[in-house]
C-alpha angles and dihedrals in degrees: 000000000000121000096200102136093213091059092055088229125122135066110313117247116207105194097203094048108029102051129049096227090048090052090050093047089053093048091048093049090051090050088052090053099257109144115244090233092054091049092050092046091050094054094040091052086081090067119096113244093254095053121086100190144005112256131219116259108242111261098242091050092044092051091051093048092045087057093050105038100058091055091047092048092047088054091052091047092049090050093045091242099145092152088062090054091052090047090053091050093046091051092045093053105033105029100032101027092226098142091146090058092044091053091049091052091044090053089052090052094041094054097044109025130072104196097120097184093056093043091052090049092050093048088048089050091055085057089048089244088285096122124054106227115221120238092254094050096108094047093051091043092051091049091049092045093052091048091052093047091050090048090051091049091050090051090056093058 
């Protein structure tokens, strides 16, 4: 089974259900009075008209890319090239349809990086700049994320 997003084949990826950070983004947007339909529409607006869903990036490809992207992003951060980071994310989501990979990288940045302006811009990019994020978005998101992680850890015990 092909996972080429343009073919519409592959295992569907639902960003607000299939990935912890996506679930937390959705919960946070609802808490901040963004309608669930608007949030879904914003993310889905990245899809080309002929594509019904995002698809999961195949594991082998994702593992390879997850080894390459952090180094590339660190280089951009070190050089102060935040526009390059946004360009990479935009290409990853819109051109390549790899929203699952983008969310994974965004989670990596979100949990270990303090540049609020860039993080806000990247979260806005995930929503295709269709929803204006309030000033307290990152704080509420971080609180919700930490609660979910703790809940997951408790469920493991």
